[in-house]
C-alpha positions as a printed Julia matrix, in Angstrom:
482×3 Matrix{Float64}:
 57.05  -21.47   20.05
 56.53  -17.7    20.33
 55.81  -15.59   17.25
 58.63  -13.23   16.23
 58.09  -10.19   14.01
 60.06   -7.1    12.98
 58.52   -3.61   12.96
 59.74   -0.29   11.55
 58.69    2.27   14.18
 60.1     5.34   12.41
 63.41    7.03   11.52
 64.9     3.69   10.57
 64.45    2.11   13.99
 63.56   -1.59   13.69
 62.29   -3.46   16.75
 61.54   -7.15   17.22
 58.46   -8.46   18.99
 58.05  -11.86   20.66
 54.46  -12.74   21.49
 52.57  -15.86   22.56
 52.0   -18.07   19.53
 48.81  -17.11   17.69
 48.08  -20.76   17.1
 47.69  -21.4    20.81
 45.02  -20.16   23.14
 45.98  -16.89   24.8
 45.97  -16.99   28.61
 42.7   -15.94   30.16
 44.39  -13.19   32.19
 45.52   -9.87   30.73
 48.54   -9.79   28.42
 51.3    -7.42   29.47
 53.96   -5.85   27.29
 57.6    -5.19   28.16
 60.2    -3.29   26.15
 63.77   -4.51   26.53
 66.3    -1.77   25.8
 69.52   -3.31   24.51
 72.89   -1.65   24.07
 75.1    -3.68   21.75
 74.82   -6.73   19.58
 73.9    -9.33   22.22
 71.06  -11.58   21.11
 68.65  -12.71   23.82
 66.04  -14.13   21.44
 65.95  -17.49   23.23
 65.11  -15.71   26.5
 62.45  -13.54   24.86
 60.77  -16.63   23.42
 60.61  -18.23   26.83
 59.17  -15.05   28.35
 56.57  -14.94   25.58
 55.69  -18.56   26.28
 55.1   -17.37   29.85
 52.38  -14.97   28.65
 54.38  -11.77   28.11
 54.8    -9.72   24.94
 58.45   -8.68   24.58
 59.64   -5.89   22.28
 63.4    -5.64   21.83
 64.59   -2.07   21.19
 68.16   -1.78   19.83
 69.1     1.73   20.94
 71.57    3.83   18.98
 74.25    5.78   20.81
 73.32    9.23   19.49
 69.59    8.85   19.96
 69.15    6.19   22.64
 66.53    8.01   24.73
 64.53    9.16   21.72
 64.72    5.69   20.2
 63.36    4.2    23.4
 60.61    6.83   23.6
 59.66    6.29   19.97
 59.39    2.54   20.52
 57.27    3.1    23.63
 54.81    5.35   21.8
 54.54    2.78   19.02
 53.98    0.0    21.54
 51.21    1.92   23.3
 49.47    2.64   20.02
 49.44   -0.98   18.81
 49.37   -2.89   22.1
 45.72   -3.85   21.91
 45.4    -4.02   18.14
 48.41   -6.21   17.39
 49.17   -7.99   20.66
 45.95   -7.95   22.67
 47.96   -6.34   25.49
 47.13   -3.63   28.03
 48.51   -0.27   26.71
 48.36    1.23   30.2
 50.67   -1.27   31.93
 54.02   -1.52   30.23
 57.44   -2.47   31.49
 60.74   -0.88   30.43
 63.63   -3.26   31.03
 67.2    -2.09   30.73
 69.48   -4.88   29.57
 73.16   -4.72   30.58
 74.51   -1.34   29.52
 71.02    0.22   29.22
 69.84    0.13   32.84
 70.05    3.91   33.31
 68.24    4.45   30.02
 65.16    2.68   31.37
 65.12    5.04   34.37
 65.53    8.13   32.17
 62.64    7.06   29.95
 60.39    6.53   32.97
 61.26   10.04   34.18
 60.42   11.54   30.79
 57.09    9.72   30.73
 56.27   10.94   34.23
 56.98   14.51   33.13
 54.44   14.1    30.33
 51.81   12.86   32.81
 51.46    9.54   31.02
 50.64    6.29   32.82
 53.53    5.17   35.04
 55.9     2.49   33.8
 57.64   -0.39   35.45
 61.32    0.49   34.92
 64.01   -1.89   36.09
 67.24   -3.57   35.11
 66.98   -6.8    33.14
 69.5    -9.59   33.45
 68.84  -12.33   30.89
 68.49  -15.65   32.63
 67.73  -19.21   31.78
 65.06  -19.17   34.5
 62.66  -17.39   32.15
 59.53  -18.93   33.65
 60.29  -17.41   37.06
 61.2   -14.07   35.42
 57.94  -14.05   33.45
 55.86  -14.68   36.56
 57.69  -11.91   38.46
 57.22   -9.41   35.63
 53.56  -10.27   35.28
 53.01   -9.7    39.0
 54.86   -6.37   38.94
 53.02   -5.13   35.85
 49.68   -6.22   37.24
 50.41   -4.19   40.39
 50.68   -0.94   38.4
 47.68    1.33   39.01
 44.92    0.89   36.43
 44.63    3.68   33.88
 41.43    5.58   34.44
 40.06    6.56   31.12
 37.83    5.61   28.25
 37.22    2.2    26.83
 37.95    3.52   23.34
 40.94    1.82   21.71
 44.1     3.83   21.27
 44.78    5.47   17.94
 47.19    3.1    16.17
 49.24    5.99   14.83
 52.05    3.96   13.33
 49.59    1.91   11.3
 47.15    4.61   10.23
 49.11    7.8     9.53
 50.49    8.25    6.02
 54.17    7.14    6.02
 55.49   10.48    4.78
 53.69   12.24    7.65
 54.78    9.65   10.2
 58.44   10.27    9.38
 58.02   13.92   10.35
 55.66   13.23   13.23
 58.42   11.52   15.2
 60.38   14.77   15.08
 57.59   16.93   16.5
 57.58   18.51   19.94
 56.56   16.57   23.01
 53.64   18.58   24.35
 54.18   19.87   27.88
 50.64   20.27   29.15
 51.46   21.47   32.64
 49.93   24.91   32.0
 48.86   27.3    29.27
 52.38   28.76   29.28
 54.03   25.37   28.74
 51.55   24.49   25.97
 52.41   27.77   24.27
 56.12   27.02   24.61
 55.58   23.6    23.03
 53.59   25.18   20.2
 56.33   27.71   19.5
 58.75   24.86   18.76
 56.66   23.7    15.78
 55.53   27.1    14.51
 57.07   27.7    11.07
 59.44   30.65   10.67
 58.16   33.8     8.92
 57.9    33.49    5.15
 59.19   36.33    2.99
 56.6    38.06    0.81
 56.43   36.94   -2.82
 56.48   39.14   -5.89
 52.96   38.04   -6.77
 51.14   39.08   -3.58
 51.16   42.36   -1.66
 50.88   42.13    2.12
 49.55   45.07    4.1
 49.11   45.22    7.88
 46.26   47.32    9.24
 44.12   47.78   12.33
 40.34   47.62   12.04
 38.85   50.24   14.38
 36.89   48.88   17.31
 33.24   49.68   17.93
 30.95   49.55   20.97
 33.92   49.87   23.3
 35.89   47.06   21.67
 39.59   47.52   20.89
 40.95   47.74   17.36
 41.75   44.44   15.67
 45.06   43.91   13.81
 44.65   42.31   10.39
 46.93   41.39    7.5
 45.77   41.75    3.9
 47.05   39.55    1.06
 46.2    40.89   -2.4
 47.26   39.59   -5.84
 49.38   42.34   -7.37
 48.04   41.96  -10.92
 44.34   41.53  -10.04
 41.82   44.27  -10.83
 38.2    44.97  -10.06
 36.21   43.86   -7.01
 37.71   40.53   -5.94
 36.39   37.55   -4.09
 37.69   37.48   -0.53
 38.43   35.06    2.29
 38.38   36.25    5.9
 40.74   33.86    7.69
 41.15   33.02   11.39
 44.32   31.23   12.47
 44.39   28.12   14.65
 45.88   27.62   18.1
 43.16   26.22   20.39
 41.91   29.76   21.22
 45.07   30.27   23.32
 47.87   30.49   20.71
 48.67   31.5    17.16
 49.57   34.59   15.19
 49.24   36.19   11.77
 52.76   35.34   10.63
 52.4    31.57   10.87
 49.97   31.52    7.93
 51.86   33.82    5.54
 52.95   31.03    3.19
 49.51   29.4     3.04
 47.63   32.67    2.51
 50.12   34.06   -0.01
 49.54   30.97   -2.11
 45.77   31.17   -1.78
 45.71   34.78   -2.89
 48.01   34.11   -5.85
 46.51   30.82   -7.01
 42.84   31.71   -6.52
 43.1    35.38   -7.5
 41.29   36.44   -4.34
 41.9    38.83   -1.46
 42.62   37.29    1.95
 42.3    39.18    5.22
 43.79   37.38    8.22
 42.49   38.36   11.66
 44.68   38.64   14.76
 41.89   38.04   17.28
 42.41   38.2    21.05
 43.4    35.0    22.82
 42.42   33.31   26.06
 42.99   33.1    28.97
 43.89   36.79   28.96
 40.82   37.47   26.81
 38.25   34.66   27.18
 35.0    34.28   25.23
 33.51   36.36   23.72
 36.57   38.55   23.03
 37.83   36.58   20.02
 34.34   36.33   18.54
 33.78   40.04   19.08
 36.96   40.71   17.11
 35.75   38.42   14.32
 32.45   40.31   14.14
 34.23   43.68   14.19
 36.3    42.76   11.16
 33.35   41.15    9.35
 31.19   44.27    9.7
 34.06   46.56    8.74
 34.93   44.67    5.57
 31.3    44.29    4.56
 30.54   47.99    5.17
 33.64   49.12    3.28
 33.77   46.5     0.54
 34.14   49.05   -2.25
 37.06   50.76   -0.55
 38.81   47.43   -0.07
 38.13   46.29   -3.64
 36.12   43.32   -2.33
 32.96   41.84   -3.82
 30.58   41.48   -0.82
 28.69   38.7    -2.61
 31.86   36.59   -2.75
 33.05   36.92    0.81
 33.95   33.66    2.62
 34.86   33.18    6.27
 37.08   30.33    7.36
 40.04   29.09    9.28
 41.77   26.11   10.8
 41.14   24.45   14.16
 40.1    27.13   16.68
 40.01   29.65   13.83
 37.44   27.5    12.05
 35.52   27.32   15.32
 35.43   31.12   15.39
 34.32   31.26   11.77
 31.29   29.05   12.35
 30.51   30.77   15.66
 30.46   34.06   13.74
 27.91   32.61   11.31
 25.7    31.56   14.23
 25.93   35.05   15.75
 25.11   36.7    12.41
 22.1    34.43   11.94
 20.77   35.36   15.38
 21.13   39.05   14.56
 19.53   38.68   11.12
 22.69   39.95    9.42
 24.04   38.87    6.01
 25.84   35.54    5.88
 29.08   34.83    4.03
 28.93   32.83    0.81
 30.64   29.89    2.57
 32.13   28.89    5.9
 35.41   27.09    5.23
 36.07   24.84    8.23
 39.42   23.06    8.31
 39.38   20.52   11.2
 37.38   22.97   13.33
 37.68   22.98   17.14
 34.0    22.98   18.01
 33.12   21.18   21.21
 34.28   21.23   24.83
 32.63   17.87   25.43
 35.0    14.93   25.23
 34.0    12.72   22.34
 35.6     9.35   21.67
 38.19   10.52   19.15
 39.79   12.92   21.64
 39.51   10.54   24.59
 41.3     7.86   22.55
 44.51    9.87   22.93
 44.3    10.05   26.72
 47.31    8.93   28.67
 49.76    8.95   25.78
 48.05    6.12   23.94
 48.52    7.79   20.58
 51.74    9.69   19.85
 53.62   12.47   21.61
 53.34   14.78   18.59
 49.54   14.66   18.47
 47.29   17.13   20.26
 46.53   15.8    23.71
 43.36   15.52   25.79
 44.77   17.4    28.77
 45.84   20.25   26.44
 42.34   20.3    24.98
 40.84   20.55   28.45
 43.1    23.42   29.5
 42.38   25.32   26.28
 38.61   25.07   26.65
 38.81   26.02   30.33
 40.8    29.12   29.4
 38.45   30.1    26.59
 35.22   29.57   28.56
 36.39   30.9    31.93
 34.32   34.07   31.58
 31.11   32.03   31.63
 31.6    31.06   35.24
 30.7    27.42   34.74
 27.4    28.06   32.98
 26.46   25.86   30.03
 28.2    27.58   27.12
 26.07   28.97   24.29
 26.42   27.85   20.67
 28.4    30.99   19.85
 31.05   29.82   22.33
 30.87   26.09   21.59
 29.34   25.59   18.13
 29.38   21.82   18.61
 26.58   22.23   21.16
 24.33   24.04   18.65
 20.95   22.49   17.9
 19.59   22.32   14.34
 17.28   25.18   15.25
 20.22   27.37   16.22
 22.01   26.51   12.98
 19.13   27.26   10.65
 20.06   30.01    8.2
 23.83   29.87    8.57
 26.06   29.83    5.49
 26.8    26.62    3.56
 29.78   24.8     5.01
 32.86   22.93    3.87
 34.37   20.66    6.56
 37.68   18.87    6.02
 39.42   16.7     8.6
 41.74   13.7     8.79
 40.71   10.4    10.33
 43.67   10.49   12.77
 42.47   13.68   14.43
 41.28   14.1    18.0
 38.47   16.37   16.72
 37.03   13.88   14.23
 33.94   12.84   16.19
 32.89   16.42   16.96
 33.3    17.34   13.28
 31.13   14.44   12.15
 28.44   15.35   14.67
 28.5    19.0    13.61
 28.17   18.1     9.94
 25.08   16.05   10.8
 23.59   18.93   12.81
 24.14   21.34    9.92
 22.48   18.93    7.53
 19.48   18.5     9.84
 19.2    22.28    9.94
 18.87   22.33    6.15
 22.35   23.84    5.69
 24.28   22.51    2.68
 27.43   20.85    4.03
 30.34   19.3     2.15
 32.23   16.88    4.4
 35.62   15.31    3.63
 37.47   12.83    5.86
 41.03   12.08    4.74
 42.59    8.72    5.64
 45.91    8.93    7.42
 45.81   12.72    7.95
 46.46   14.23   11.38
 45.39   17.51   12.96
 47.45   20.19   11.26
 47.63   18.22    8.01
 46.28   21.08    5.9
 49.49   22.77    4.8
 50.58   25.18    2.09
 52.92   22.64    0.49
 51.48   19.15    1.03
 53.86   16.2     0.79
 51.46   13.25    0.82
 48.69   12.04   -1.44
 45.9    12.69    1.06
 47.12   16.13    2.13
 47.35   17.1    -1.55
 43.73   15.99   -1.9
 42.88   18.1     1.14
 44.37   21.24   -0.38
 42.83   20.51   -3.79
 39.38   20.1    -2.24
 39.68   23.36   -0.3
 40.67   25.2    -3.47
 37.85   23.56   -5.44
 35.28   24.57   -2.81
 36.5    28.17   -2.84
 36.57   28.4    -6.65
 33.09   26.92   -6.89
 31.77   29.32   -4.25
 33.37   32.36   -5.85
 32.06   31.41   -9.31
 28.55   30.57   -8.13
 28.21   33.71   -6.01
 29.35   35.87   -8.94
 26.84   34.22  -11.28
 23.99   34.58   -8.79
 24.81   38.25   -8.21
 24.85   38.91  -11.98
 21.52   37.17  -12.54
 19.87   39.04   -9.7
């Protein structure tokens, strides 16, 4: 008799799975998975059990009238993410079967999947029948005829099992990335960008433009300064995320307001130029322009040059560490710390990013094809040459990293950039650079937020604050003693 289980796949949607009995030997050939979309209260459990006995894994999806397509899509993403782990099934060959009343829904879901460039599905009407053995054989043949998914051998990220539940509830509501072009990626990003946050009474915001040098244009910046603070203050130079192709100053107002108020430091956020309109090294040049300007005019800005940190999130963290490499090459002063929040470091495709190929993870997670387009846009000015460490810090050797500032690296373990971050931490350590590495279970890319709602994201924010406080205090003590 087939095994039957219930699964909560998010937003209150409960699906039932029917799989070959675990107590029996699984067929030697590949297991295939089929989702049956049902509209109404009809119960076809006896048919599902017979299909499972025929070597198929059946997932029944009870669609709801107001969210039928999204329910079906949510169940599909869950099925892809757990196909191998739970059922021993092929995540690249899945059938979508529309039971009576849901036939058109199966076709609509297949069209949506095709638009996302995910592996094709077998979509067809499903008429429950007592001839389940014949139906199982037919489905197996049709699923086996689907083209094989070309990609890595790495298992899919089992998002619905690994992400913190509070995050998962919101993840299902995120945008479905359209990775057709840079423009469509930007449009997808705009749907999840938080609205502007009003200024608080505790922090003064001032917009300015740092004058360009050596033919470079001026760089817009936004200052965040605690209103009640006096004397030269510790400072954080911050670079926003956005894969080198997106992002703006405004999206970090809430986070940086809170940092300035709670840490008593100055924050200067840099609106660096973006690719593909301005490929490497434009953004890095802007970072250097602002760094030199703040350092040279520290007294005028009320900033303590000994307590100046550079940092950012994702691509912004990549720029921060690339700046440290450039400064080391030029023999210029280093910051007190490089604060790297899930940095985007490497154009090479490590296992953790390849594991999301073909929609195996979740539609709301950053995708491999988006990663490829972003790096191509950023590195286009190099004309195909092997990029230097200042463009792709993940390629830096220990020799190239010697002398850069101590680093803090924080990243979740459900993040496409995890492997590159781990490798970079090891390279920094081999170069003799002090590095503090944190990996947070269940946290996704983008999990570092101003107002965390889960236990691990609260730890993430607490650790970032602790690293900054420790750096500011230590740098102040060292400067006093010297």
